[in-house]
DSSP file (Angstrom, degrees, kcal/mol; ACC not computed):
  #  RESIDUE AA STRUCTURE BP1 BP2  ACC     N-H-->O    O-->H-N    N-H-->O    O-->H-N    TCO  KAPPA ALPHA  PHI   PSI    X-CA   Y-CA   Z-CA
    1    1 A M     >        0   0    0      0, 0.0     4,-2.4     0, 0.0     5,-0.2   0.000 360.0 360.0 360.0 -39.7    0.0    0.0    0.0
    2    2 A A  H  >  +     0   0    0      1,-0.2     4,-2.8     2,-0.2     5,-0.3   0.872 360.0  56.6 -61.0 -36.8    2.9    2.4    0.8
    3    3 A F  H  > S+     0   0    0      1,-0.2     4,-2.5     2,-0.2    -1,-0.2   0.931 109.7  44.4 -58.9 -46.9    4.3    1.8   -2.7
    4    4 A I  H  > S+     0   0    0      2,-0.2     4,-2.7     1,-0.2    -2,-0.2   0.901 114.1  48.8 -67.4 -42.4    1.0    3.0   -4.3
    5    5 A V  H  X S+     0   0    0     -4,-2.4     4,-2.6     2,-0.2     5,-0.2   0.936 114.6  45.1 -63.8 -46.2    0.6    6.0   -2.0
    6    6 A E  H  X S+     0   0    0     -4,-2.8     4,-2.9     2,-0.2     5,-0.3   0.908 112.9  51.6 -64.3 -41.7    4.1    7.1   -2.6
    7    7 A L  H  X S+     0   0    0     -4,-2.5     4,-2.6    -5,-0.3     5,-0.2   0.943 112.5  45.3 -59.7 -48.5    3.8    6.5   -6.3
    8    8 A G  H  X S+     0   0    0     -4,-2.7     4,-2.3     2,-0.2    -2,-0.2   0.913 115.1  46.8 -62.4 -44.0    0.6    8.6   -6.4
    9    9 A A  H  X S+     0   0    0     -4,-2.6     4,-2.4     2,-0.2     5,-0.2   0.934 115.2  45.6 -65.1 -46.1    2.0   11.4   -4.3
   10   10 A A  H  X S+     0   0    0     -4,-2.9     4,-2.7    -5,-0.2    -2,-0.2   0.911 114.0  48.8 -64.1 -42.4    5.3   11.6   -6.3
   11   11 A A  H  X S+     0   0    0     -4,-2.6     4,-2.6    -5,-0.3    -1,-0.2   0.892 111.4  49.9 -65.7 -39.5    3.5   11.4   -9.6
   12   12 A L  H  X S+     0   0    0     -4,-2.3     4,-2.6    -5,-0.2    -2,-0.2   0.943 113.7  44.3 -64.5 -47.6    1.1   14.2   -8.6
   13   13 A V  H  X S+     0   0    0     -4,-2.4     4,-2.5     1,-0.2    -2,-0.2   0.910 114.2  51.2 -63.5 -41.5    3.9   16.5   -7.4
   14   14 A G  H  X S+     0   0    0     -4,-2.7     4,-2.6    -5,-0.2    -2,-0.2   0.909 111.0  47.9 -60.6 -42.6    5.9   15.7  -10.5
   15   15 A A  H  X S+     0   0    0     -4,-2.6     4,-2.3     2,-0.2    -2,-0.2   0.919 111.6  49.6 -65.1 -43.8    2.9   16.5  -12.8
   16   16 A L  H  X S+     0   0    0     -4,-2.6     4,-1.6     2,-0.2    -2,-0.2   0.905 113.0  47.7 -62.1 -40.9    2.2   19.8  -10.9
   17   17 A L  H  X S+     0   0    0     -4,-2.5     4,-1.8     1,-0.2    -2,-0.2   0.930 111.3  50.1 -64.0 -45.7    5.9   20.7  -11.3
   18   18 A E  H  X S+     0   0    0     -4,-2.6     4,-3.3     1,-0.2     5,-0.4   0.846 106.9  54.4 -65.8 -33.4    6.0   19.8  -15.0
   19   19 A V  H  X S+     0   0    0     -4,-2.3     4,-2.4     1,-0.2    -1,-0.2   0.895 107.9  51.1 -64.4 -38.5    2.8   21.9  -15.6
   20   20 A Q  H  < S+     0   0    0     -4,-1.6    -2,-0.2    -5,-0.2    -1,-0.2   0.860 116.3  41.3 -64.9 -34.4    4.7   24.8  -14.1
   21   21 A I  H  < S+     0   0    0     -4,-1.8    -2,-0.2    -5,-0.1    -1,-0.2   0.927 129.5  24.5 -78.4 -47.5    7.6   24.2  -16.3
   22   22 A E  H >< S-     0   0    0     -4,-3.3     3,-1.7     1,-0.2    -3,-0.2   0.737  80.3-172.7 -94.9 -25.4    5.8   23.4  -19.6
   23   23 A G  T 3< S-     0   0    0     -4,-2.4    -1,-0.2    -5,-0.4    -2,-0.1  -0.453  72.9 -19.8  63.6-135.8    2.5   25.1  -19.2
   24   24 A E  T 3  S+     0   0    0     -2,-0.1     2,-1.0     1,-0.1    -1,-0.3   0.581 121.8  88.7 -80.6  -9.0    0.2   24.3  -22.1
   25   25 A N    <   -     0   0    0     -3,-1.7     5,-0.4    -6,-0.1     3,-0.3  -0.760  66.1-162.4 -98.5  97.8    3.1   23.1  -24.3
   26   26 A G    >   +     0   0    0     -2,-1.0     3,-1.5     1,-0.2    -2,-0.1  -0.137  64.1  36.4 -73.1 171.9    3.8   19.5  -23.7
   27   27 A W  T 3  S-     0   0    0      1,-0.3    -1,-0.2     2,-0.1    23,-0.2   0.841 126.3 -71.9  51.4  43.2    6.9   17.6  -24.6
   28   28 A A  T >  S+     0   0    0     -3,-0.3     3,-1.4     1,-0.1    -1,-0.3   0.754  83.3 158.8  53.4  29.2    9.2   20.5  -23.8
   29   29 A E  T <  S+     0   0    0     -3,-1.5    -1,-0.1    -4,-0.3    -3,-0.1   0.831  73.7  23.4 -55.7 -39.4    7.9   22.2  -27.0
   30   30 A N  T 3  S+     0   0    0     -5,-0.4    -1,-0.3    -8,-0.2    -2,-0.1   0.118  94.9 119.0-116.3  22.1    8.9   25.7  -26.0
   31   31 A L  S <  S-     0   0    0     -3,-1.4     2,-2.1     1,-0.1    23,-0.1  -0.597  73.1-115.1 -88.4 150.2   11.6   25.1  -23.4
   32   32 A P  S    S+     0   0    0      0, 0.0     2,-0.3     0, 0.0    -1,-0.1  -0.489  74.9 120.1 -80.7  72.3   15.2   26.3  -23.9
   33   33 A T        -     0   0    0     -2,-2.1     2,-0.1    -5,-0.2    -2,-0.0  -0.911  69.5 -96.6-133.2 156.8   16.6   22.8  -24.2
   34   34 A W        -     0   0    0     -2,-0.3    19,-2.4    18,-0.0    20,-0.4  -0.397  40.5-162.2 -72.0 157.1   18.6   20.9  -26.8
   35   35 A E  E     -A   52   0A   0     17,-0.2     2,-0.5    18,-0.1    17,-0.2  -0.999  15.5-159.6-145.4 136.5   16.5   18.7  -29.1
   36   36 A V  E     -A   51   0A   0     15,-3.1    15,-2.5    -2,-0.4    -2,-0.0  -0.976  28.0-126.5-116.9 117.5   17.4   15.8  -31.4
   37   37 A K        -     0   0    0     -2,-0.5    13,-0.1    13,-0.2    12,-0.1  -0.336  35.9 -98.9 -61.5 142.9   14.8   15.0  -34.0
   38   38 A T        -     0   0    0     10,-0.2    -1,-0.1     1,-0.1     5,-0.1  -0.468  36.7-130.1 -67.5 121.5   13.7   11.4  -34.0
   39   39 A P    >>  -     0   0    0      0, 0.0     3,-1.6     0, 0.0     4,-0.7  -0.362  25.0-109.0 -68.0 155.6   15.5    9.4  -36.7
   40   40 A S  G >4 S+     0   0    0      1,-0.3     3,-0.8     2,-0.2    -2,-0.1   0.834 117.6  58.0 -57.0 -35.6   13.2    7.3  -38.9
   41   41 A W  G 34 S+     0   0    0      1,-0.2    -1,-0.3     2,-0.1     4,-0.1   0.754 108.6  46.7 -67.9 -22.7   14.4    4.1  -37.4
   42   42 A A  G X> S+     0   0    0     -3,-1.6     4,-2.7     1,-0.2     3,-1.0   0.509  85.0  92.1 -96.7  -5.4   13.3    5.3  -33.9
   43   43 A R  H <X S+     0   0    0     -3,-0.8     4,-2.7    -4,-0.7    -1,-0.2   0.846  78.2  60.5 -62.2 -34.9    9.8    6.5  -34.9
   44   44 A P  H 34 S+     0   0    0      0, 0.0    -1,-0.3     0, 0.0    -2,-0.1   0.849 116.0  35.7 -59.5 -29.1    8.1    3.2  -34.1
   45   45 A L  H <4 S+     0   0    0     -3,-1.0    -2,-0.2    -4,-0.1    -3,-0.1   0.898 133.3  23.5 -86.9 -46.3    9.3    3.7  -30.5
   46   46 A L  H >< S-     0   0    0     -4,-2.7     3,-1.5     1,-0.3    -3,-0.2   0.598  83.6-159.7-100.2 -14.0    9.1    7.5  -30.1
   47   47 A G  T 3< S-     0   0    0     -4,-2.7    -1,-0.3    -5,-0.4    -2,-0.1  -0.477  70.7 -22.2  66.1-138.1    6.5    8.5  -32.7
   48   48 A A  T 3  S+     0   0    0     70,-0.3    -1,-0.2    -2,-0.2   -10,-0.2   0.495 108.6 116.7 -83.4  -4.3    6.8   12.2  -33.5
   49   49 A R    <   -     0   0    0     -3,-1.5     2,-0.2    70,-0.3    -3,-0.1  -0.412  55.3-144.8 -72.3 138.1    8.5   13.0  -30.2
   50   50 A S        -     0   0    0    -23,-0.2     2,-0.6    -2,-0.1   -13,-0.2  -0.498  22.8-108.5 -88.3 165.7   12.0   14.3  -30.2
   51   51 A I  E     -A   36   0A   0    -15,-2.5   -15,-3.1    -2,-0.2     2,-0.3  -0.884  45.0-170.8 -92.6 124.5   14.7   13.5  -27.7
   52   52 A T  E  >  -A   35   0A   0     -2,-0.6     4,-2.4   -17,-0.2   -17,-0.2  -0.835  36.2-124.1-118.9 155.7   15.2   16.6  -25.6
   53   53 A G  H  > S+     0   0    0    -19,-2.4     4,-2.6    -2,-0.3     5,-0.3   0.884 113.0  58.6 -59.9 -38.4   17.7   17.6  -22.9
   54   54 A Y  H  > S+     0   0    0    -20,-0.4     4,-2.2     1,-0.2     5,-0.2   0.939 109.8  41.5 -56.4 -49.4   14.9   18.3  -20.6
   55   55 A H  H  > S+     0   0    0      2,-0.2     4,-2.0     1,-0.2     5,-0.2   0.884 113.8  51.9 -70.6 -39.0   13.6   14.7  -20.9
   56   56 A V  H  X S+     0   0    0     -4,-2.4     4,-2.3     1,-0.2    -1,-0.2   0.949 115.5  41.1 -60.3 -48.5   17.0   13.1  -20.7
   57   57 A F  H  X S+     0   0    0     -4,-2.6     4,-2.4     2,-0.2    -2,-0.2   0.825 112.8  51.8 -76.6 -30.2   18.0   15.0  -17.5
   58   58 A V  H  X S+     0   0    0     -4,-2.2     4,-2.1    -5,-0.3    -1,-0.2   0.881 111.9  49.0 -70.5 -35.3   14.6   14.6  -15.8
   59   59 A Q  H  X S+     0   0    0     -4,-2.0     4,-2.2    -5,-0.2    -2,-0.2   0.939 113.3  45.8 -64.9 -46.8   14.8   10.9  -16.4
   60   60 A L  H  X S+     0   0    0     -4,-2.3     4,-2.6     2,-0.2     5,-0.2   0.891 110.0  55.0 -63.7 -39.3   18.3   10.7  -15.1
   61   61 A F  H  X S+     0   0    0     -4,-2.4     4,-2.7     1,-0.2     5,-0.2   0.939 109.6  46.3 -58.1 -48.3   17.4   12.8  -12.1
   62   62 A M  H  X S+     0   0    0     -4,-2.1     4,-2.6     1,-0.2    -1,-0.2   0.907 111.4  52.0 -62.4 -41.7   14.6   10.4  -11.1
   63   63 A L  H  X S+     0   0    0     -4,-2.2     4,-0.8     2,-0.2    -1,-0.2   0.917 112.7  44.8 -61.6 -43.8   16.9    7.4  -11.6
   64   64 A V  H >< S+     0   0    0     -4,-2.6     3,-0.8     2,-0.2     4,-0.3   0.937 113.7  49.2 -66.0 -47.1   19.5    8.9   -9.3
   65   65 A I  H >< S+     0   0    0     -4,-2.7     3,-1.6     1,-0.3    -2,-0.2   0.900 107.6  54.6 -60.6 -41.9   17.0   10.0   -6.7
   66   66 A L  H 3< S+     0   0    0     -4,-2.6    -1,-0.3     1,-0.3    -2,-0.2   0.721 106.5  52.6 -68.3 -18.7   15.3    6.6   -6.6
   67   67 A H  T XX S+     0   0    0     -3,-0.8     3,-1.2    -4,-0.8     4,-1.2   0.422  80.0  98.5 -93.3   1.0   18.7    5.0   -5.9
   68   68 A A  H <>  +     0   0    0     -3,-1.6     4,-2.6    -4,-0.3     5,-0.2   0.845  69.6  67.5 -57.8 -36.9   19.4    7.2   -2.9
   69   69 A P  H 34>S+     0   0    0      0, 0.0     5,-1.9     0, 0.0     6,-1.3   0.844 100.3  51.3 -56.0 -30.8   18.3    4.6   -0.4
   70   70 A Y  H X45S+     0   0    0     -3,-1.2     3,-1.2     3,-0.2    -2,-0.2   0.962 112.0  44.7 -65.1 -51.6   21.3    2.5   -1.4
   71   71 A A  H 3<5S+     0   0    0     -4,-1.2    -1,-0.2     1,-0.3    -3,-0.1   0.822 113.2  51.1 -64.5 -32.0   23.8    5.4   -0.9
   72   72 A L  T 3<5S-     0   0    0     -4,-2.6    -1,-0.3     3,-0.1    -2,-0.2   0.499 112.2-119.1 -85.0  -4.0   22.2    6.4    2.4
   73   73 A G  T < 5S+     0   0    0     -3,-1.2    -3,-0.2    -4,-0.4    -2,-0.1   0.659  77.1 125.7  77.9  16.1   22.4    2.9    3.7
   74   74 A F  S   <S+     0   0    0     -5,-1.9     2,-0.3     1,-0.2    -4,-0.2   0.795  80.3  13.9 -75.2 -27.9   18.7    2.4    4.1
   75   75 A V  S    S-     0   0    0     -6,-1.3    -2,-0.2    -5,-0.0    -1,-0.2  -0.997  78.5-119.4-147.7 143.1   18.6   -0.7    2.0
   76   76 A A        -     0   0    0     -2,-0.3     5,-0.2    -3,-0.1    -6,-0.1  -0.642  43.8 -99.1 -80.9 139.6   21.3   -3.1    0.7
   77   77 A P        +     0   0    0      0, 0.0     2,-0.3     0, 0.0    -1,-0.1  -0.354  59.9 152.4 -57.9 134.0   21.5   -3.4   -3.0
   78   78 A S     >  -     0   0    0      1,-0.1     4,-2.5    -3,-0.0     5,-0.2  -0.973  58.3-107.6-155.6 163.6   19.7   -6.5   -4.2
   79   79 A L  H  > S+     0   0    0     -2,-0.3     4,-2.5     2,-0.2     5,-0.2   0.913 120.0  52.0 -61.7 -42.1   17.8   -7.7   -7.3
   80   80 A S  H  > S+     0   0    0      2,-0.2     4,-1.9     1,-0.2    -1,-0.2   0.926 111.2  45.7 -61.3 -46.4   14.5   -7.4   -5.4
   81   81 A A  H  > S+     0   0    0      1,-0.2     4,-2.3     2,-0.2    -1,-0.2   0.914 113.0  50.8 -64.0 -42.1   15.2   -3.8   -4.4
   82   82 A E  H  X S+     0   0    0     -4,-2.5     4,-2.7     1,-0.2     5,-0.2   0.898 108.6  51.2 -64.0 -40.7   16.3   -2.9   -7.9
   83   83 A L  H  X S+     0   0    0     -4,-2.5     4,-2.4     2,-0.2    -1,-0.2   0.884 110.1  49.9 -64.8 -38.1   13.2   -4.4   -9.5
   84   84 A R  H  X S+     0   0    0     -4,-1.9     4,-2.7     2,-0.2    -2,-0.2   0.907 111.2  49.6 -64.9 -41.2   11.0   -2.4   -7.1
   85   85 A I  H  X S+     0   0    0     -4,-2.3     4,-2.5     2,-0.2    -2,-0.2   0.941 113.4  45.1 -62.3 -47.5   12.9    0.8   -8.0
   86   86 A L  H  X S+     0   0    0     -4,-2.7     4,-2.4     2,-0.2     5,-0.2   0.876 112.1  52.4 -66.6 -36.5   12.6    0.1  -11.7
   87   87 A S  H  X S+     0   0    0     -4,-2.4     4,-2.7    -5,-0.2     5,-0.3   0.943 110.5  48.1 -60.5 -47.8    8.9   -0.8  -11.3
   88   88 A F  H  X S+     0   0    0     -4,-2.7     4,-3.0     1,-0.2    -2,-0.2   0.917 111.2  51.3 -58.6 -44.4    8.3    2.5   -9.4
   89   89 A L  H  X S+     0   0    0     -4,-2.5     4,-2.0     2,-0.2    -2,-0.2   0.929 112.4  44.3 -61.4 -47.6   10.2    4.4  -12.1
   90   90 A V  H  X S+     0   0    0     -4,-2.4     4,-1.6     1,-0.2    -2,-0.2   0.943 117.9  43.9 -63.6 -48.3    8.1    3.0  -15.0
   91   91 A L  H  X S+     0   0    0     -4,-2.7     4,-2.8    -5,-0.2     5,-0.3   0.877 109.0  59.1 -66.0 -36.9    4.8    3.4  -13.2
   92   92 A F  H  X S+     0   0    0     -4,-3.0     4,-3.3    -5,-0.3     5,-0.3   0.940 106.0  47.5 -55.3 -48.8    5.8    6.9  -12.0
   93   93 A W  H  X S+     0   0    0     -4,-2.0     4,-1.9     2,-0.2    -1,-0.2   0.859 113.1  47.9 -67.4 -34.5    6.2    8.1  -15.6
   94   94 A V  H  X S+     0   0    0     -4,-1.6     4,-2.1     2,-0.2    -1,-0.2   0.962 118.2  39.8 -67.0 -50.8    2.9    6.6  -16.7
   95   95 A V  H  X S+     0   0    0     -4,-2.8     4,-2.8     1,-0.2    -2,-0.2   0.913 116.6  50.2 -66.8 -42.8    0.9    8.0  -13.8
   96   96 A E  H  X S+     0   0    0     -4,-3.3     4,-1.7    -5,-0.3    -1,-0.2   0.910 110.1  50.7 -61.8 -42.6    2.8   11.4  -13.9
   97   97 A D  H  X S+     0   0    0     -4,-1.9     4,-1.0    -5,-0.3    -1,-0.2   0.933 112.7  45.5 -62.3 -45.7    2.2   11.7  -17.6
   98   98 A F  H >X S+     0   0    0     -4,-2.1     4,-1.6     1,-0.2     3,-0.8   0.925 111.7  51.9 -63.3 -44.0   -1.6   11.1  -17.2
   99   99 A L  H 3X S+     0   0    0     -4,-2.8     4,-3.0     1,-0.2     5,-0.3   0.784  97.0  68.7 -65.3 -25.8   -1.8   13.4  -14.2
  100  100 A W  H 3X S+     0   0    0     -4,-1.7     4,-1.0     1,-0.2     8,-0.2   0.910 104.9  42.3 -55.8 -41.9   -0.1   16.2  -16.2
  101  101 A F  H << S+     0   0    0     -4,-1.0     7,-1.7    -3,-0.8    -2,-0.2   0.895 113.7  51.9 -71.5 -40.4   -3.3   16.2  -18.3
  102  102 A V  H  < S+     0   0    0     -4,-1.6     7,-0.3     1,-0.2    -2,-0.2   0.918 118.8  34.1 -63.2 -45.5   -5.6   16.0  -15.3
  103  103 A V  H  < S+     0   0    0     -4,-3.0    -1,-0.2     5,-0.1    -2,-0.2   0.573  93.1 100.2 -91.1  -9.2   -4.0   18.9  -13.4
  104  104 A N    >X  -     0   0    0     -4,-1.0     3,-1.9    -5,-0.3     4,-0.8  -0.674  61.2-154.6 -81.0 114.7   -3.1   21.1  -16.4
  105  105 A P  T 34 S+     0   0    0      0, 0.0    -1,-0.2     0, 0.0   -81,-0.1   0.717  94.0  59.1 -63.3 -18.4   -5.7   23.8  -16.7
  106  106 A E  T 34 S+     0   0    0    -83,-0.1    -5,-0.1    -3,-0.0   -82,-0.1   0.617 123.4  17.3 -83.3 -12.6   -4.9   24.1  -20.4
  107  107 A F  T <4 S+     0   0    0     -3,-1.9     4,-0.4    -6,-0.2     3,-0.2   0.639  76.2 172.9-119.1 -76.7   -5.8   20.4  -21.0
  108  108 A G    ><  -     0   0    0     -7,-1.7     3,-1.2    -4,-0.8    -6,-0.2  -0.020  60.9 -67.7  76.4 167.9   -7.8   18.7  -18.4
  109  109 A I  G >  S+     0   0    0     -7,-0.3     3,-1.6     1,-0.3    -1,-0.2   0.774 127.7  70.8 -64.7 -26.7   -9.2   15.2  -18.8
  110  110 A R  G 3  S+     0   0    0      1,-0.3    -1,-0.3    -3,-0.2    -2,-0.1   0.787 100.9  45.5 -62.6 -27.1  -11.6   16.4  -21.5
  111  111 A R  G <  S+     0   0    0     -3,-1.2     2,-2.0    -4,-0.4    -1,-0.3   0.267  78.0 116.2-100.5  11.3   -8.7   16.8  -23.9
  112  112 A F    <   +     0   0    0     -3,-1.6     2,-0.3    -4,-0.1    -1,-0.1  -0.559  52.9 101.2 -82.2  80.2   -7.0   13.5  -23.1
  113  113 A R  S >> S-     0   0    0     -2,-2.0     3,-1.8     1,-0.1     4,-0.8  -0.980  84.7 -94.8-158.5 161.5   -7.5   12.0  -26.6
  114  114 A R  G >4 S+     0   0    0     -2,-0.3     3,-1.0     1,-0.3     6,-0.2   0.846 116.5  52.0 -48.9 -50.7   -5.4   11.4  -29.7
  115  115 A G  G 34 S+     0   0    0      1,-0.2    -1,-0.3     6,-0.1     3,-0.1   0.630 110.4  49.7 -67.8 -13.7   -6.4   14.5  -31.7
  116  116 A E  G <4 S+     0   0    0     -3,-1.8     2,-0.6     1,-0.2    -1,-0.2   0.595 103.4  59.2 -98.8 -14.4   -5.5   16.9  -28.8
  117  117 A I    XX  -     0   0    0     -3,-1.0     4,-1.5    -4,-0.8     3,-1.5  -0.825  57.3-176.7-125.5  91.4   -2.0   15.5  -27.9
  118  118 A W  H 3> S+     0   0    0     -2,-0.6     4,-0.6     1,-0.3   -70,-0.3   0.836  82.3  57.8 -59.3 -35.6    0.4   15.7  -30.8
  119  119 A W  H 34 S+     0   0    0      1,-0.2   -70,-0.3     2,-0.1    -1,-0.3   0.663 117.8  32.2 -75.0 -14.0    3.3   14.0  -29.0
  120  120 A H  H X4 S+     0   0    0     -3,-1.5     3,-1.4    -6,-0.2    10,-0.3   0.520  94.3  93.5-109.7 -11.0    1.2   10.9  -28.3
  121  121 A A  H >< S+     0   0    0     -4,-1.5     3,-1.2     1,-0.3    -2,-0.1   0.857  83.3  50.6 -56.0 -43.5   -0.9   11.0  -31.5
  122  122 A A  T 3< S+     0   0    0     -4,-0.6    -1,-0.3     1,-0.3   -75,-0.1   0.700 118.8  38.7 -70.8 -17.2    1.3    8.6  -33.6
  123  123 A T  T <  S+     0   0    0     -3,-1.4     7,-3.9   -77,-0.1     2,-0.5  -0.120  82.3 133.0-124.2  36.8    1.4    6.0  -30.8
  124  124 A W  E <   -B  129   0B   0     -3,-1.2     2,-0.5     5,-0.3    -3,-0.0  -0.791  32.4-171.6 -92.9 125.0   -2.2    6.2  -29.5
  125  125 A W  E >   -B  128   0B   0      3,-2.1     3,-1.9    -2,-0.5     2,-0.3  -0.970  55.6 -49.2-119.2 118.5   -3.9    2.9  -29.0
  126  126 A G  T 3  S-     0   0    0     -2,-0.5     4,-0.1     1,-0.2    -2,-0.0  -0.409 123.4 -11.9  63.0-116.7   -7.6    2.8  -28.2
  127  127 A F  T 3  S+     0   0    0     -2,-0.3    -1,-0.2     2,-0.1    -3,-0.0   0.325 131.7  31.3-104.6   7.2   -8.3    5.2  -25.3
  128  128 A M  E <  S-B  125   0B   0     -3,-1.9    -3,-2.1   -15,-0.0     5,-0.1  -0.986  92.2 -75.9-156.2 164.9   -4.7    5.9  -24.2
  129  129 A P  E >>  -B  124   0B   0      0, 0.0     4,-1.4     0, 0.0     3,-1.2  -0.249  39.9-118.2 -64.2 150.3   -1.2    6.2  -25.5
  130  130 A R  H 3> S+     0   0    0     -7,-3.9     4,-2.1   -10,-0.3     5,-0.3   0.849 111.9  66.6 -54.4 -37.6    0.8    3.1  -26.3
  131  131 A D  H 3> S+     0   0    0     -8,-0.3     4,-3.1     1,-0.2    -1,-0.3   0.852 101.2  48.9 -55.5 -35.8    3.3    4.0  -23.6
  132  132 A Y  H <> S+     0   0    0     -3,-1.2     4,-2.4     2,-0.2    -1,-0.2   0.906 107.6  53.6 -70.3 -42.0    0.7    3.4  -21.0
  133  133 A W  H  < S+     0   0    0     -4,-1.4    -2,-0.2     1,-0.2    -1,-0.2   0.847 119.8  34.6 -61.5 -34.1   -0.3    0.1  -22.5
  134  134 A I  H  X S+     0   0    0     -4,-2.1     4,-1.8     2,-0.1    -2,-0.2   0.893 118.7  49.8 -85.7 -45.1    3.3   -1.1  -22.3
  135  135 A G  H  X S+     0   0    0     -4,-3.1     4,-3.0    -5,-0.3     5,-0.3   0.864 104.5  56.7 -66.5 -39.3    4.3    0.7  -19.1
  136  136 A L  H  X S+     0   0    0     -4,-2.4     4,-2.4    -5,-0.2     5,-0.2   0.971 113.6  36.4 -62.6 -55.8    1.5   -0.3  -16.8
  137  137 A P  H  > S+     0   0    0      0, 0.0     4,-2.6     0, 0.0    -1,-0.2   0.872 118.2  53.0 -66.3 -32.9    1.9   -4.1  -17.2
  138  138 A L  H  < S+     0   0    0     -4,-1.8    -2,-0.2     2,-0.2    -3,-0.2   0.939 113.0  43.3 -64.1 -46.8    5.7   -3.8  -17.3
  139  139 A G  H  < S+     0   0    0     -4,-3.0    -1,-0.2     1,-0.2    -3,-0.2   0.871 116.8  46.3 -66.6 -38.2    5.8   -1.8  -14.1
  140  140 A I  H  <        0   0    0     -4,-2.4    -1,-0.2    -5,-0.3    -2,-0.2   0.886 360.0 360.0 -71.1 -38.9    3.3   -4.0  -12.3
  141  141 A G     <        0   0    0     -4,-2.6    -1,-0.2    -5,-0.2    -2,-0.2   0.492 360.0 360.0 -65.8 360.0    5.1   -7.2  -13.5
């Protein structure tokens, strides 16, 4: 239960922070960050999304922070602990991404659909982005 509560709290705070950073422009569209256009071979994985410095460093930041319990001596490194950390990381990004739409006054849940979200449009399956369909079972597993 603590895992779910922490995941929800962290994802909500992350979404609120990201709304403050990005505003109505998702996928770092108007941020002063470097950007690498998606090569054709990577489009099946990333869709229309570019790789940005913002996304690379926020991902690395989360990875480092989630490994802090090892460095602080709270838990000994183990396969079990590492799998829980990676599970949390994957689920965090799915929940945080969805909450970005929920808490963003420029979007809201009403605009959570393919035609409204250019960065997810090419990889939208059914009622949610492909990343969610893959990330949820991967994180839970």
